[in-house]
Z-matrix of the N, CA and C atoms (Angstrom, degrees):
N
C 1 1.448
C 2 1.530 1 109.04
N 3 1.314 2 115.97 1 130.82
C 4 1.464 3 121.64 2 179.64
C 5 1.522 4 110.51 3 -69.68
N 6 1.327 5 116.66 4 141.82
C 7 1.467 6 118.44 5 175.04
C 8 1.525 7 111.01 6 -65.41
N 9 1.306 8 115.18 7 152.67
C 10 1.460 9 122.36 8 173.24
C 11 1.526 10 106.87 9 -80.35
N 12 1.333 11 117.02 10 148.15
C 13 1.461 12 120.80 11 173.66
C 14 1.522 13 107.55 12 -100.36
N 15 1.316 14 116.09 13 118.45
C 16 1.467 15 122.63 14 176.56
C 17 1.521 16 107.82 15 -100.25
N 18 1.317 17 116.86 16 133.58
C 19 1.463 18 121.32 17 178.16
C 20 1.524 19 108.08 18 -120.49
N 21 1.329 20 115.65 19 130.69
C 22 1.458 21 120.49 20 178.36
C 23 1.525 22 109.47 21 -142.79
N 24 1.316 23 115.67 22 167.61
C 25 1.456 24 121.16 23 176.19
C 26 1.525 25 108.86 24 -125.78
N 27 1.317 26 114.87 25 156.81
C 28 1.453 27 119.95 26 178.50
C 29 1.514 28 110.41 27 171.78
N 30 1.306 29 116.61 28 -176.89
C 31 1.468 30 120.98 29 178.59
C 32 1.524 31 110.87 30 -91.60
N 33 1.347 32 116.85 31 -9.95
C 34 1.465 33 122.33 32 -179.93
C 35 1.516 34 110.31 33 -139.44
N 36 1.341 35 115.53 34 167.46
C 37 1.457 36 120.83 35 169.24
C 38 1.522 37 108.01 36 -130.59
N 39 1.321 38 115.74 37 151.40
C 40 1.459 39 122.03 38 -176.89
C 41 1.524 40 108.87 39 -118.23
N 42 1.319 41 115.78 40 142.86
C 43 1.458 42 121.94 41 -179.93
C 44 1.525 43 109.06 42 -149.44
N 45 1.333 44 115.96 43 169.47
C 46 1.456 45 121.82 44 172.95
C 47 1.521 46 108.01 45 -101.48
N 48 1.337 47 117.04 46 132.36
C 49 1.460 48 120.00 47 177.64
C 50 1.535 49 109.86 48 -81.75
N 51 1.318 50 117.42 49 -177.30
C 52 1.462 51 121.98 50 -175.00
C 53 1.533 52 112.65 51 -61.95
N 54 1.328 53 117.55 52 -22.15
C 55 1.460 54 121.20 53 178.15
C 56 1.530 55 112.37 54 -93.46
N 57 1.337 56 117.40 55 2.09
C 58 1.451 57 121.52 56 179.56
C 59 1.514 58 114.16 57 84.26
N 60 1.338 59 116.82 58 11.89
C 61 1.465 60 121.42 59 178.30
C 62 1.521 61 110.30 60 -86.71
N 63 1.304 62 116.59 61 137.96
C 64 1.458 63 121.75 62 178.68
C 65 1.531 64 109.12 63 -74.02
N 66 1.327 65 115.84 64 129.86
C 67 1.457 66 123.23 65 179.94
C 68 1.527 67 109.17 66 -126.65
N 69 1.321 68 116.66 67 154.77
C 70 1.460 69 121.93 68 177.81
C 71 1.524 70 108.99 69 -131.26
N 72 1.318 71 115.73 70 133.18
C 73 1.471 72 122.73 71 177.08
C 74 1.520 73 108.47 72 -121.69
N 75 1.321 74 115.89 73 151.88
C 76 1.464 75 121.43 74 -179.55
C 77 1.517 76 111.43 75 -99.84
N 78 1.329 77 115.32 76 145.27
C 79 1.455 78 120.10 77 170.67
C 80 1.523 79 108.48 78 -79.25
N 81 1.341 80 115.96 79 163.05
C 82 1.456 81 120.08 80 -176.72
C 83 1.524 82 109.59 81 -141.34
N 84 1.309 83 115.69 82 137.28
C 85 1.453 84 121.09 83 172.31
C 86 1.521 85 108.59 84 -143.73
N 87 1.325 86 115.50 85 121.87
C 88 1.464 87 122.35 86 172.71
C 89 1.518 88 106.29 87 -131.69
N 90 1.332 89 118.07 88 115.64
C 91 1.464 90 119.74 89 -178.77
C 92 1.533 91 111.28 90 -65.29
N 93 1.313 92 115.21 91 156.54
C 94 1.461 93 120.52 92 176.96
C 95 1.524 94 109.67 93 -62.49
N 96 1.319 95 115.90 94 138.33
C 97 1.463 96 121.30 95 177.12
C 98 1.520 97 108.68 96 -139.75
N 99 1.313 98 116.83 97 130.95
C 100 1.463 99 120.71 98 179.07
C 101 1.514 100 111.56 99 53.84
N 102 1.329 101 115.69 100 -121.06
C 103 1.462 102 121.38 101 -179.70
C 104 1.524 103 113.42 102 -89.47
N 105 1.318 104 116.83 103 -3.51
C 106 1.462 105 120.05 104 -177.01
C 107 1.533 106 111.11 105 -92.41
N 108 1.348 107 116.63 106 129.36
C 109 1.471 108 118.88 107 177.18
C 110 1.529 109 110.44 108 -73.37
N 111 1.295 110 115.58 109 165.85
C 112 1.466 111 120.70 110 177.03
C 113 1.527 112 109.43 111 -65.09
N 114 1.317 113 116.32 112 145.63
C 115 1.463 114 122.80 113 171.99
C 116 1.517 115 106.45 114 -109.11
N 117 1.320 116 115.66 115 120.11
C 118 1.454 117 117.61 116 -176.09
C 119 1.523 118 111.76 117 -136.35
N 120 1.299 119 115.88 118 137.28
C 121 1.457 120 125.85 119 170.16
C 122 1.522 121 103.18 120 -145.91
N 123 1.336 122 115.95 121 95.51
C 124 1.456 123 120.99 122 -165.92
C 125 1.521 124 115.46 123 -112.08
N 126 1.311 125 117.86 124 -10.70
C 127 1.457 126 119.49 125 -178.72
C 128 1.510 127 111.61 126 -160.62
N 129 1.337 128 115.70 127 158.80
C 130 1.462 129 120.03 128 178.52
C 131 1.520 130 109.28 129 -152.70
N 132 1.339 131 115.71 130 145.56
C 133 1.459 132 122.58 131 179.65
C 134 1.519 133 109.06 132 -123.93
N 135 1.329 134 116.49 133 128.54
C 136 1.466 135 121.39 134 175.17
C 137 1.524 136 108.56 135 -127.14
N 138 1.323 137 115.26 136 151.86
C 139 1.452 138 119.94 137 -179.58
C 140 1.518 139 111.80 138 -125.51
N 141 1.330 140 116.25 139 173.95
C 142 1.464 141 121.40 140 -174.66
C 143 1.530 142 114.88 141 -82.64
N 144 1.322 143 117.92 142 3.20
C 145 1.463 144 120.39 143 -179.98
C 146 1.512 145 113.74 144 96.96
N 147 1.320 146 118.01 145 8.24
C 148 1.463 147 121.46 146 -177.72
C 149 1.529 148 113.37 147 -85.01
N 150 1.329 149 118.10 148 -10.65
C 151 1.460 150 122.36 149 177.30
C 152 1.526 151 107.47 150 -86.39
N 153 1.356 152 118.46 151 129.30
C 154 1.466 153 119.65 152 -177.97
C 155 1.535 154 113.46 153 -63.25
N 156 1.324 155 117.73 154 -15.39
C 157 1.466 156 121.57 155 179.20
C 158 1.524 157 112.28 156 -94.33
N 159 1.315 158 116.82 157 1.14
C 160 1.463 159 121.23 158 179.22
C 161 1.520 160 108.60 159 -78.67
N 162 1.321 161 116.77 160 120.91
C 163 1.465 162 121.22 161 -176.93
C 164 1.521 163 112.48 162 -78.88
N 165 1.326 164 118.27 163 -10.75
C 166 1.449 165 121.27 164 178.66
C 167 1.514 166 114.62 165 80.49
N 168 1.338 167 116.91 166 10.47
C 169 1.463 168 119.06 167 179.65
C 170 1.520 169 112.31 168 -87.70
N 171 1.326 170 117.31 169 -23.77
C 172 1.465 171 123.39 170 175.72
C 173 1.525 172 106.19 171 -133.77
N 174 1.324 173 117.41 172 101.71
C 175 1.463 174 121.38 173 -178.28
C 176 1.519 175 110.48 174 -115.37
N 177 1.337 176 115.99 175 153.88
C 178 1.462 177 120.06 176 177.62
C 179 1.526 178 109.41 177 -67.64
N 180 1.310 179 115.14 178 159.61
C 181 1.461 180 120.80 179 -178.46
C 182 1.525 181 112.44 180 -84.50
N 183 1.340 182 116.34 181 0.72
C 184 1.463 183 121.46 182 176.75
C 185 1.526 184 108.14 183 -149.59
N 186 1.298 185 119.47 184 -162.65
C 187 1.464 186 122.56 185 -177.24
C 188 1.523 187 113.07 186 -85.89
N 189 1.316 188 118.14 187 10.29
C 190 1.467 189 122.47 188 -177.65
C 191 1.523 190 111.73 189 -102.07
N 192 1.325 191 115.22 190 159.96
C 193 1.465 192 120.93 191 165.06
C 194 1.520 193 104.63 192 -81.21
N 195 1.320 194 117.07 193 123.58
C 196 1.458 195 121.34 194 -176.19
C 197 1.532 196 109.91 195 -110.65
N 198 1.317 197 115.24 196 120.05
C 199 1.461 198 123.06 197 177.12
C 200 1.526 199 106.87 198 -109.20
N 201 1.322 200 115.83 199 123.81
C 202 1.461 201 120.21 200 177.34
C 203 1.516 202 108.57 201 -121.75
N 204 1.323 203 116.03 202 132.56
C 205 1.458 204 123.65 203 179.47
C 206 1.519 205 108.99 204 -117.57
N 207 1.327 206 116.47 205 145.60
C 208 1.450 207 119.50 206 179.55
C 209 1.523 208 111.58 207 -61.18
N 210 1.307 209 115.03 208 150.49
C 211 1.464 210 120.55 209 175.12
C 212 1.531 211 110.80 210 -108.45
N 213 1.325 212 117.16 211 13.74
C 214 1.469 213 122.14 212 -177.98
C 215 1.531 214 109.93 213 -64.13
N 216 1.328 215 118.62 214 116.08
C 217 1.470 216 121.05 215 -177.05
C 218 1.531 217 113.65 216 -70.19
N 219 1.332 218 118.38 217 -11.27
C 220 1.466 219 121.02 218 179.41
C 221 1.523 220 112.63 219 -77.95
N 222 1.326 221 117.18 220 -15.85
C 223 1.466 222 121.12 221 -175.67
C 224 1.528 223 109.21 222 -71.86
N 225 1.345 224 117.57 223 126.01
C 226 1.471 225 120.19 224 178.18
C 227 1.532 226 111.38 225 -60.01
N 228 1.317 227 115.77 226 146.82
C 229 1.469 228 120.14 227 -176.12
C 230 1.522 229 112.71 228 -58.27
N 231 1.330 230 118.68 229 -36.21
C 232 1.462 231 120.00 230 -179.91
C 233 1.532 232 110.40 231 -64.83
N 234 1.317 233 118.08 232 -34.51
C 235 1.468 234 120.44 233 176.91
C 236 1.527 235 110.69 234 -68.42
N 237 1.320 236 116.91 235 -37.28
C 238 1.467 237 119.86 236 177.39
C 239 1.526 238 110.76 237 -68.55
N 240 1.338 239 116.79 238 -35.59
C 241 1.460 240 120.05 239 176.51
C 242 1.525 241 110.15 240 -63.37
N 243 1.322 242 116.43 241 -46.05
C 244 1.472 243 120.57 242 179.21
C 245 1.520 244 110.86 243 -62.25
N 246 1.318 245 116.43 244 -45.62
C 247 1.458 246 120.64 245 -177.83
C 248 1.524 247 111.34 246 -64.67
N 249 1.318 248 117.18 247 -43.02
C 250 1.462 249 120.64 248 178.82
C 251 1.521 250 110.47 249 -61.57
N 252 1.328 251 117.28 250 -45.70
C 253 1.465 252 121.00 251 178.44
C 254 1.522 253 110.66 252 -62.47
N 255 1.328 254 116.70 253 -43.89
C 256 1.470 255 120.67 254 -179.64
C 257 1.524 256 111.54 255 -60.35
N 258 1.323 257 116.70 256 -48.25
C 259 1.459 258 119.83 257 -175.97
C 260 1.531 259 112.28 258 -70.01
N 261 1.339 260 117.61 259 -43.98
C 262 1.467 261 120.19 260 -176.42
C 263 1.522 262 113.36 261 -81.24
N 264 1.341 263 116.92 262 -51.08
C 265 1.464 264 120.70 263 -174.39
C 266 1.517 265 112.70 264 -92.41
N 267 1.318 266 116.49 265 -4.72
C 268 1.456 267 122.03 266 173.95
C 269 1.520 268 108.88 267 -105.61
N 270 1.314 269 116.26 268 -86.48
C 271 1.464 270 121.49 269 -171.92
C 272 1.526 271 113.92 270 -61.16
N 273 1.323 272 119.14 271 -51.25
C 274 1.474 273 120.89 272 -176.16
C 275 1.527 274 111.66 273 -65.56
N 276 1.324 275 117.17 274 -44.07
C 277 1.465 276 120.19 275 -179.29
C 278 1.530 277 111.13 276 -64.28
N 279 1.343 278 116.77 277 -43.02
C 280 1.461 279 120.00 278 177.16
C 281 1.530 280 110.65 279 -63.39
N 282 1.328 281 116.75 280 -40.23
C 283 1.463 282 120.58 281 177.89
C 284 1.524 283 110.33 282 -57.64
N 285 1.325 284 116.40 283 -50.24
C 286 1.467 285 120.82 284 -178.74
C 287 1.523 286 112.46 285 -62.61
N 288 1.337 287 116.41 286 -30.23
C 289 1.464 288 120.96 287 -179.64
C 290 1.531 289 111.99 288 -81.38
N 291 1.345 290 117.05 289 -3.44
C 292 1.462 291 120.45 290 179.80
C 293 1.512 292 113.72 291 75.54
N 294 1.326 293 116.44 292 21.21
C 295 1.472 294 121.57 293 -178.50
C 296 1.527 295 110.06 294 -104.30
N 297 1.351 296 116.74 295 165.07
C 298 1.464 297 118.67 296 173.38
C 299 1.526 298 109.27 297 -54.61
N 300 1.341 299 116.96 298 137.46
C 301 1.460 300 119.53 299 -171.86
C 302 1.519 301 114.71 300 -134.15
N 303 1.319 302 118.58 301 -3.45
C 304 1.463 303 121.48 302 -176.58
C 305 1.523 304 111.43 303 -106.28
N 306 1.324 305 115.67 304 156.88
C 307 1.467 306 120.51 305 169.20
C 308 1.523 307 106.63 306 -71.39
N 309 1.279 308 122.63 307 135.81
C 310 1.460 309 130.48 308 -4.87
C 311 1.527 310 112.86 309 -103.39
N 312 1.341 311 118.51 310 42.10
C 313 1.462 312 121.30 311 179.98
C 314 1.529 313 110.90 312 -53.97
N 315 1.348 314 117.15 313 149.96
C 316 1.470 315 120.54 314 -179.61
C 317 1.531 316 111.92 315 -56.21
N 318 1.318 317 115.53 316 131.76
C 319 1.458 318 122.08 317 177.75
C 320 1.512 319 114.88 318 87.34
N 321 1.318 320 117.65 319 -21.11
C 322 1.467 321 120.43 320 -177.07
C 323 1.521 322 110.87 321 -69.27
N 324 1.310 323 117.25 322 -48.24
C 325 1.467 324 120.23 323 -177.51
C 326 1.533 325 111.37 324 -59.42
N 327 1.334 326 116.83 325 -40.39
C 328 1.460 327 120.67 326 179.73
C 329 1.525 328 111.30 327 -63.69
N 330 1.325 329 116.18 328 -43.51
C 331 1.463 330 119.93 329 178.94
C 332 1.526 331 110.82 330 -64.51
N 333 1.315 332 117.37 331 -43.63
C 334 1.475 333 121.32 332 -179.21
C 335 1.516 334 109.66 333 -63.38
N 336 1.318 335 118.14 334 -42.88
C 337 1.474 336 120.59 335 178.09
C 338 1.520 337 110.65 336 -60.69
N 339 1.326 338 116.96 337 -40.13
C 340 1.475 339 120.56 338 178.57
C 341 1.522 340 110.60 339 -65.07
N 342 1.323 341 116.99 340 -42.16
C 343 1.462 342 120.00 341 178.49
C 344 1.519 343 111.02 342 -64.67
N 345 1.332 344 116.99 343 -43.58
C 346 1.467 345 120.02 344 178.68
C 347 1.518 346 111.39 345 -64.46
N 348 1.302 347 117.98 346 -32.02
C 349 1.455 348 122.19 347 -179.41
C 350 1.512 349 114.18 348 -67.41
N 351 1.326 350 116.93 349 -14.61
C 352 1.467 351 120.39 350 178.91
C 353 1.511 352 112.04 351 -79.03
N 354 1.330 353 117.13 352 -9.17
C 355 1.466 354 121.57 353 -178.41
C 356 1.521 355 109.16 354 -117.79
N 357 1.320 356 117.65 355 140.66
C 358 1.473 357 120.63 356 -175.79
C 359 1.513 358 112.28 357 -62.52
């Protein structure tokens, strides 16, 4: 049976580490200022360990593929569009297909660039 894909928003995402302990990480958004580029970490996808390419270091907290997107209202809509496409049609879809799904796994970067290219 294929895992369900759960999508949620928030300022953090939760996962199980390799020892099965629940961990929480924060998303980050800092807009570009002067000579400094934007710093962004807006979404993350974890799975239940059913993908053969899953190293088991970041696992979902249940039997689902869990996609979490930032809820930071400062993030421009085009960045949220890119992030949503990347997480759902990049990482989650590759996970469900049993293919490499993380940065910098082979083929992932190319797919993500193609998805980002669909948005201005």
